[in-house]
TORKEDREN-457330 format. One record per residue: residue number from 0; residue in one letter; chain; x, y, z of N, C-alpha, C in turn. Coordinates in nm, 4 decimals, m for minus. Example, Ala and Ser with C-alpha at 12.3 -4.5 7.8 and 13.67 -1.06 7.14 Angstrom:
// TORKEDREN-457330
[0,a,A,[1.3190,m0.5690,0.7800],[1.2300,m0.4500,0.7800],[1.3200,m0.3300,0.7800]]
[1,s,A,[1.2850,m0.2250,0.7080],[1.3670,m0.1060,0.7140],[1.2900,0.0030,0.7870]]
//
This chain:
// TORKEDREN-457330
[0,m,A,[4.2576,7.9572,9.1232],[4.1164,7.9360,9.1529],[4.0984,7.9350,9.3048]]
[1,n,A,[4.0091,8.0162,9.3549],[3.9790,8.0227,9.4980],[3.8931,7.9018,9.5345]]
[2,l,A,[3.9469,7.8126,9.6179],[3.8715,7.6921,9.6543],[3.8208,7.6963,9.7977]]
[3,g,A,[3.7916,7.8150,9.8486],[3.7356,7.8281,9.9823],[3.5897,7.7881,9.9858]]
[4,l,A,[3.5372,7.7685,10.1062],[3.3982,7.7259,10.1228],[3.2976,7.8235,10.0640]]
[5,s,A,[3.3380,7.9493,10.0457],[3.2443,8.0472,9.9918],[3.2621,8.0685,9.8412]]
[6,s,A,[3.3438,7.9869,9.7756],[3.3639,8.0050,9.6317],[3.2752,7.9116,9.5504]]
[7,w,A,[3.2290,7.9609,9.4391],[3.1468,7.8780,9.3520],[3.2289,7.7627,9.2951]]
[8,q,A,[3.3581,7.7837,9.2765],[3.4431,7.6794,9.2204],[3.4491,7.5557,9.3117]]
[9,f,A,[3.4641,7.5803,9.4411],[3.4686,7.4711,9.5389],[3.3434,7.3854,9.5293]]
[10,w,A,[3.2281,7.4507,9.5309],[3.1013,7.3786,9.5286],[3.0765,7.3136,9.3928]]
[11,a,A,[3.1229,7.3749,9.2842],[3.1084,7.3148,9.1514],[3.1916,7.1869,9.1400]]
[12,v,A,[3.3133,7.1885,9.1955],[3.3975,7.0686,9.1928],[3.3332,6.9576,9.2764]]
[13,l,A,[3.2808,6.9925,9.3932],[3.2094,6.8920,9.4733],[3.0887,6.8375,9.3972]]
[14,s,A,[3.0154,6.9260,9.3308],[2.8994,6.8832,9.2523],[2.9398,6.7825,9.1461]]
[15,a,A,[3.0494,6.8095,9.0766],[3.0969,6.7170,8.9731],[3.1343,6.5818,9.0332]]
[16,g,A,[3.2009,6.5853,9.1461],[3.2385,6.4602,9.2121],[3.1174,6.3796,9.2551]]
[17,f,A,[3.0207,6.4474,9.3162],[2.8996,6.3770,9.3582],[2.8177,6.3300,9.2386]]
[18,a,A,[2.8165,6.4073,9.1305],[2.7453,6.3643,9.0093],[2.8076,6.2370,8.9535]]
[19,a,A,[2.9404,6.2289,8.9581],[3.0074,6.1070,8.9113],[2.9682,5.9880,8.9987]]
[20,l,A,[2.9690,6.0081,9.1304],[2.9272,5.9005,9.2204],[2.7811,5.8631,9.1977]]
[21,t,A,[2.6982,5.9623,9.1678],[2.5567,5.9371,9.1402],[2.5407,5.8390,9.0254]]
[22,a,A,[2.6156,5.8610,8.9186],[2.6048,5.7725,8.8020],[2.6460,5.6302,8.8363]]
[23,i,A,[2.7553,5.6161,8.9089],[2.8046,5.4827,8.9424],[2.7095,5.4121,9.0386]]
[24,f,A,[2.6707,5.4820,9.1463],[2.5788,5.4221,9.2432],[2.4440,5.3898,9.1785]]
[25,a,A,[2.3938,5.4802,9.0951],[2.2639,5.4595,9.0319],[2.2671,5.3419,8.9354]]
[26,k,A,[2.3743,5.3276,8.8602],[2.3843,5.2165,8.7655],[2.3722,5.0831,8.8387]]
[27,v,A,[2.4392,5.0714,8.9513],[2.4290,4.9490,9.0314],[2.2900,4.9395,9.0937]]
[28,g,A,[2.2373,5.0518,9.1387],[2.1081,5.0539,9.2069],[1.9891,5.0190,9.1193]]
[29,v,A,[1.9959,5.0451,8.9900],[1.8808,5.0173,8.9035],[1.8834,4.8764,8.8437]]
[30,e,A,[1.9839,4.7977,8.8803],[1.9964,4.6634,8.8224],[1.8723,4.5783,8.8425]]
[31,n,A,[1.8143,4.5799,8.9623],[1.7052,4.4883,8.9951],[1.5765,4.5597,9.0352]]
[32,v,A,[1.5579,4.6828,8.9838],[1.4378,4.7578,9.0187],[1.3985,4.8449,8.8987]]
[33,n,A,[1.2706,4.8739,8.8889],[1.2217,4.9632,8.7848],[1.2886,5.0995,8.7998]]
[34,s,A,[1.3305,5.1595,8.6903],[1.4045,5.2855,8.6973],[1.3211,5.3994,8.7575]]
[35,d,A,[1.1906,5.4029,8.7316],[1.1062,5.5078,8.7896],[1.0956,5.4920,8.9408]]
[36,f,A,[1.0835,5.3674,8.9878],[1.0771,5.3444,9.1318],[1.2110,5.3792,9.1968]]
[37,a,A,[1.3206,5.3492,9.1276],[1.4528,5.3872,9.1777],[1.4628,5.5389,9.1922]]
[38,t,A,[1.4069,5.6109,9.0970],[1.4067,5.7574,9.1047],[1.3254,5.8050,9.2244]]
[39,l,A,[1.2147,5.7394,9.2529],[1.1332,5.7742,9.3698],[1.2138,5.7561,9.4983]]
[40,i,A,[1.2823,5.6446,9.5099],[1.3635,5.6197,9.6296],[1.4689,5.7290,9.6443]]
[41,r,A,[1.5384,5.7592,9.5354],[1.6415,5.8640,9.5371],[1.5822,5.9984,9.5795]]
[42,t,A,[1.4645,6.0307,9.5283],[1.4009,6.1583,9.5585],[1.3643,6.1682,9.7063]]
[43,v,A,[1.3132,6.0610,9.7642],[1.2789,6.0600,9.9070],[1.4035,6.0819,9.9916]]
[44,v,A,[1.5129,6.0149,9.9545],[1.6388,6.0321,10.0277],[1.6837,6.1779,10.0207]]
[45,i,A,[1.6782,6.2367,9.9025],[1.7190,6.3764,9.8861],[1.6304,6.4683,9.9693]]
[46,l,A,[1.5000,6.4460,9.9653],[1.4057,6.5270,10.0429],[1.4397,6.5227,10.1913]]
[47,l,A,[1.4657,6.4033,10.2430],[1.4968,6.3891,10.3857],[1.6293,6.4582,10.4220]]
[48,i,A,[1.7301,6.4419,10.3378],[1.8596,6.5037,10.3663],[1.8510,6.6555,10.3617]]
[49,v,A,[1.7870,6.7092,10.2586],[1.7772,6.8551,10.2473],[1.6899,6.9121,10.3599]]
[50,a,A,[1.5827,6.8439,10.3964],[1.4989,6.8893,10.5082],[1.5802,6.8923,10.6375]]
[51,a,A,[1.6621,6.7906,10.6603],[1.7464,6.7875,10.7803],[1.8481,6.9016,10.7795]]
[52,i,A,[1.9071,6.9291,10.6648],[2.0046,7.0385,10.6549],[1.9374,7.1730,10.6821]]
[53,v,A,[1.8211,7.1953,10.6204],[1.7494,7.3218,10.6413],[1.7107,7.3367,10.7882]]
[54,a,A,[1.6634,7.2304,10.8497],[1.6243,7.2354,10.9911],[1.7455,7.2582,11.0809]]
[55,a,A,[1.8534,7.1861,11.0548],[1.9722,7.1951,11.1404],[2.0414,7.3308,11.1302]]
[56,t,A,[2.0320,7.3939,11.0151],[2.1007,7.5225,10.9960],[2.0082,7.6423,11.0126]]
[57,g,A,[1.8813,7.6174,11.0429],[1.7863,7.7262,11.0654],[1.7578,7.8089,10.9415]]
[58,q,A,[1.7602,7.7458,10.8245],[1.7407,7.8197,10.7000],[1.5965,7.8175,10.6493]]
[59,f,A,[1.5050,7.7644,10.7288],[1.3655,7.7603,10.6853],[1.3127,7.9014,10.6675]]
[60,q,A,[1.2357,7.9218,10.5611],[1.1720,8.0515,10.5365],[1.0215,8.0344,10.5384]]
[61,a,A,[0.9528,8.1356,10.5873],[0.8069,8.1323,10.5851],[0.7616,8.1292,10.4396]]
[62,p,A,[0.6721,8.0365,10.4056],[0.6273,8.0266,10.2659],[0.5726,8.1584,10.2106]]
[63,g,A,[0.5098,8.2393,10.2949],[0.4545,8.3667,10.2506],[0.5595,8.4707,10.2152]]
[64,s,A,[0.6833,8.4487,10.2567],[0.7893,8.5461,10.2285],[0.8511,8.5265,10.0899]]
[65,i,A,[0.8041,8.4260,10.0177],[0.8595,8.3932,9.8864],[0.7626,8.4404,9.7786]]
[66,s,A,[0.8152,8.5081,9.6771],[0.7293,8.5656,9.5732],[0.6707,8.4574,9.4831]]
[67,g,A,[0.5610,8.4925,9.4189],[0.4965,8.4016,9.3242],[0.5890,8.3662,9.2084]]
[68,r,A,[0.6658,8.4629,9.1620],[0.7607,8.4385,9.0525],[0.8667,8.3363,9.0943]]
[69,t,A,[0.9153,8.3513,9.2176],[1.0142,8.2563,9.2684],[0.9539,8.1171,9.2757]]
[70,y,A,[0.8321,8.1063,9.3288],[0.7644,7.9765,9.3345],[0.7495,7.9167,9.1948]]
[71,l,A,[0.7059,7.9992,9.0993],[0.6848,7.9512,8.9633],[0.8125,7.8888,8.9072]]
[72,f,A,[0.9238,7.9615,8.9191],[1.0465,7.9114,8.8592],[1.1078,7.7953,8.9380]]
[73,l,A,[1.0868,7.7914,9.0691],[1.1335,7.6760,9.1457],[1.0499,7.5518,9.1141]]
[74,v,A,[0.9203,7.5702,9.0939],[0.8352,7.4572,9.0548],[0.8749,7.4077,8.9155]]
[75,l,A,[0.8961,7.5003,8.8224],[0.9403,7.4606,8.6884],[1.0754,7.3893,8.6943]]
[76,s,A,[1.1661,7.4399,8.7767],[1.2966,7.3764,8.7931],[1.2809,7.2361,8.8522]]
[77,g,A,[1.1938,7.2232,8.9503],[1.1681,7.0920,9.0099],[1.1098,6.9942,8.9095]]
[78,m,A,[1.0206,7.0427,8.8251],[0.9623,6.9567,8.7224],[1.0695,6.9131,8.6219]]
[79,a,A,[1.1549,7.0061,8.5824],[1.2629,6.9726,8.4894],[1.3606,6.8744,8.5535]]
[80,t,A,[1.3907,6.8953,8.6824],[1.4796,6.8034,8.7537],[1.4191,6.6634,8.7581]]
[81,g,A,[1.2920,6.6555,8.7922],[1.2243,6.5255,8.7975],[1.2267,6.4560,8.6632]]
[82,a,A,[1.1963,6.5294,8.5577],[1.1988,6.4705,8.4235],[1.3398,6.4244,8.3878]]
[83,s,A,[1.4393,6.5062,8.4220],[1.5790,6.4704,8.3943],[1.6174,6.3429,8.4680]]
[84,w,A,[1.5821,6.3342,8.5954],[1.6167,6.2153,8.6746],[1.5493,6.0908,8.6203]]
[85,l,A,[1.4220,6.1022,8.5850],[1.3508,5.9866,8.5300],[1.4180,5.9391,8.4009]]
[86,c,A,[1.4518,6.0328,8.3148],[1.5179,5.9976,8.1888],[1.6570,5.9409,8.2143]]
[87,y,A,[1.7291,6.0000,8.3082],[1.8649,5.9562,8.3393],[1.8661,5.8136,8.3933]]
[88,f,A,[1.7773,5.7850,8.4866],[1.7717,5.6498,8.5437],[1.7272,5.5487,8.4391]]
[89,r,A,[1.6348,5.5881,8.3509],[1.5925,5.4978,8.2436],[1.7101,5.4701,8.1509]]
[90,a,A,[1.7862,5.5743,8.1167],[1.9037,5.5562,8.0305],[2.0071,5.4672,8.0981]]
[91,l,A,[2.0287,5.4860,8.2297],[2.1241,5.4001,8.3013],[2.0789,5.2557,8.3046]]
[92,k,A,[1.9489,5.2356,8.3153],[1.8943,5.0994,8.3161],[1.9237,5.0301,8.1823]]
[93,l,A,[1.9191,5.1073,8.0748],[1.9329,5.0511,7.9410],[2.0755,5.0528,7.8863]]
[94,g,A,[2.1569,5.1463,7.9351],[2.2907,5.1627,7.8780],[2.3996,5.1585,7.9824]]
[95,q,A,[2.5212,5.1763,7.9375],[2.6364,5.1769,8.0267],[2.6574,5.3172,8.0846]]
[96,a,A,[2.6957,5.3228,8.2104],[2.7167,5.4516,8.2782],[2.8188,5.5369,8.2028]]
[97,a,A,[2.9235,5.4740,8.1497],[3.0283,5.5484,8.0792],[2.9790,5.6063,7.9468]]
[98,q,A,[2.8652,5.5600,7.8990],[2.8055,5.6177,7.7786],[2.6939,5.7157,7.8131]]
[99,v,A,[2.6146,5.6809,7.9119],[2.5005,5.7643,7.9493],[2.5466,5.8987,8.0087]]
[100,a,A,[2.6401,5.8940,8.1026],[2.6805,6.0158,8.1733],[2.7343,6.1249,8.0805]]
[101,p,A,[2.8202,6.0932,7.9820],[2.8677,6.2007,7.8940],[2.7553,6.2662,7.8132]]
[102,i,A,[2.6600,6.1871,7.7678],[2.5477,6.2456,7.6939],[2.4653,6.3338,7.7873]]
[103,d,A,[2.4451,6.2880,7.9105],[2.3749,6.3691,8.0102],[2.4470,6.5018,8.0310]]
[104,k,A,[2.5790,6.4996,8.0246],[2.6563,6.6216,8.0475],[2.6520,6.7177,7.9294]]
[105,l,A,[2.5861,6.6770,7.8213],[2.5596,6.7742,7.7149],[2.4723,6.8878,7.7675]]
[106,s,A,[2.4172,6.8682,7.8877],[2.3432,6.9767,7.9521],[2.4318,7.1003,7.9674]]
[107,v,A,[2.5621,7.0804,7.9824],[2.6554,7.1930,7.9921],[2.6477,7.2780,7.8647]]
[108,v,A,[2.6429,7.2105,7.7514],[2.6337,7.2792,7.6225],[2.5001,7.3528,7.6131]]
[109,l,A,[2.3928,7.2832,7.6495],[2.2605,7.3445,7.6427],[2.2471,7.4624,7.7386]]
[110,i,A,[2.3089,7.4530,7.8558],[2.3051,7.5640,7.9515],[2.3726,7.6869,7.8924]]
[111,a,A,[2.4854,7.6688,7.8246],[2.5543,7.7815,7.7614],[2.4653,7.8454,7.6548]]
[112,v,A,[2.4043,7.7621,7.5721],[2.3175,7.8137,7.4657],[2.1949,7.8828,7.5251]]
[113,f,A,[2.1272,7.8166,7.6202],[2.0079,7.8756,7.6820],[2.0423,8.0022,7.7599]]
[114,g,A,[2.1568,8.0002,7.8289],[2.1993,8.1194,7.9027],[2.2180,8.2378,7.8105]]
[115,a,A,[2.2771,8.2137,7.6945],[2.2965,8.3207,7.5963],[2.1629,8.3665,7.5378]]
[116,l,A,[2.0775,8.2702,7.5020],[1.9508,8.3038,7.4374],[1.8488,8.3678,7.5311]]
[117,f,A,[1.8354,8.3110,7.6499],[1.7256,8.3517,7.7378],[1.7665,8.4420,7.8533]]
[118,l,A,[1.8925,8.4369,7.8944],[1.9362,8.5165,8.0091],[2.0279,8.6309,7.9695]]
[119,g,A,[2.0605,8.6391,7.8416],[2.1468,8.7465,7.7939],[2.2922,8.7321,7.8373]]
[120,e,A,[2.3328,8.6119,7.8761],[2.4717,8.5907,7.9161],[2.5598,8.5941,7.7924]]
[121,r,A,[2.6790,8.6489,7.8092],[2.7707,8.6629,7.6962],[2.8913,8.5723,7.7168]]
[122,l,A,[2.9201,8.4934,7.6148],[3.0380,8.4079,7.6165],[3.1334,8.4562,7.5084]]
[123,s,A,[3.2607,8.4486,7.5369],[3.3615,8.4891,7.4394],[3.3790,8.3787,7.3351]]
[124,g,A,[3.4559,8.4091,7.2325],[3.4874,8.3083,7.1319],[3.5560,8.1882,7.1936]]
[125,t,A,[3.6451,8.2136,7.2883],[3.7139,8.1053,7.3585],[3.6149,8.0207,7.4370]]
[126,n,A,[3.5187,8.0874,7.5012],[3.4157,8.0135,7.5742],[3.3348,7.9242,7.4808]]
[127,w,A,[3.2953,7.9773,7.3655],[3.2174,7.8979,7.2697],[3.2993,7.7821,7.2143]]
[128,l,A,[3.4293,7.8030,7.1976],[3.5164,7.6934,7.1556],[3.5135,7.5824,7.2614]]
[129,g,A,[3.5212,7.6213,7.3879],[3.5122,7.5244,7.4967],[3.3808,7.4491,7.4955]]
[130,v,A,[3.2716,7.5201,7.4708],[3.1393,7.4566,7.4625],[3.1382,7.3537,7.3491]]
[131,a,A,[3.1928,7.3910,7.2344],[3.1985,7.2989,7.1206],[3.2851,7.1765,7.1532]]
[132,l,A,[3.3961,7.1991,7.2228],[3.4824,7.0874,7.2594],[3.4149,6.9941,7.3596]]
[133,i,A,[3.3381,7.0513,7.4523],[3.2621,6.9686,7.5467],[3.1624,6.8820,7.4701]]
[134,a,A,[3.0921,6.9426,7.3751],[2.9948,6.8665,7.2956],[3.0636,6.7544,7.2199]]
[135,a,A,[3.1735,6.7869,7.1527],[3.2464,6.6852,7.0759],[3.3011,6.5771,7.1687]]
[136,g,A,[3.3555,6.6173,7.2821],[3.4094,6.5206,7.3773],[3.3035,6.4276,7.4317]]
[137,a,A,[3.1870,6.4817,7.4641],[3.0777,6.3982,7.5169],[3.0368,6.2937,7.4149]]
[138,v,A,[3.0246,6.3350,7.2900],[2.9861,6.2411,7.1855],[3.0944,6.1346,7.1668]]
[139,l,A,[3.2207,6.1763,7.1675],[3.3304,6.0801,7.1500],[3.3374,5.9807,7.2660]]
[140,v,A,[3.3200,6.0276,7.3894],[3.3250,5.9386,7.5043],[3.2089,5.8389,7.5013]]
[141,a,A,[3.0932,5.8854,7.4568],[2.9735,5.8004,7.4576],[2.9691,5.7021,7.3417]]
[142,s,A,[3.0419,5.7306,7.2359],[3.0323,5.6425,7.1187],[3.1141,5.5160,7.1401]]
[143,r,A,[3.0638,5.4091,7.0853],[3.1315,5.2801,7.0914],[3.1705,5.2422,6.9494]]
[144,v,A,[3.2957,5.2642,6.9163],[3.3429,5.2350,6.7813],[3.4344,5.1162,6.7821]]
//
């Protein structure tokens, strides 16, 4: 696996690590605050960090240079992200991080299914077996028997 700065694998592994930290930090963070307000605080922090990165690296684009289709799908993605975060923080407020996070990661299974259905992505039999194992593993990790 190529783990250079320009590889998707490198950034995916970092994403997984930060997602794990997100669950742990968020679980502690929502202890004494409403989960929706906690999500607002998190969102403001993210906005400030990403704005600083875009400014520091000169990646700002003129709003007029972006197509309407791109705006539409980025807005839809933002709405889905917001809904996901609100639900995730509410689940963390009510449940244990070790149970909530695996169920949240069922998104991996849904992404495979949606990618196949809506984007025409093709997965092999081995890939689908992996998707099924992820689903089964998430349920097993989240269950308290």
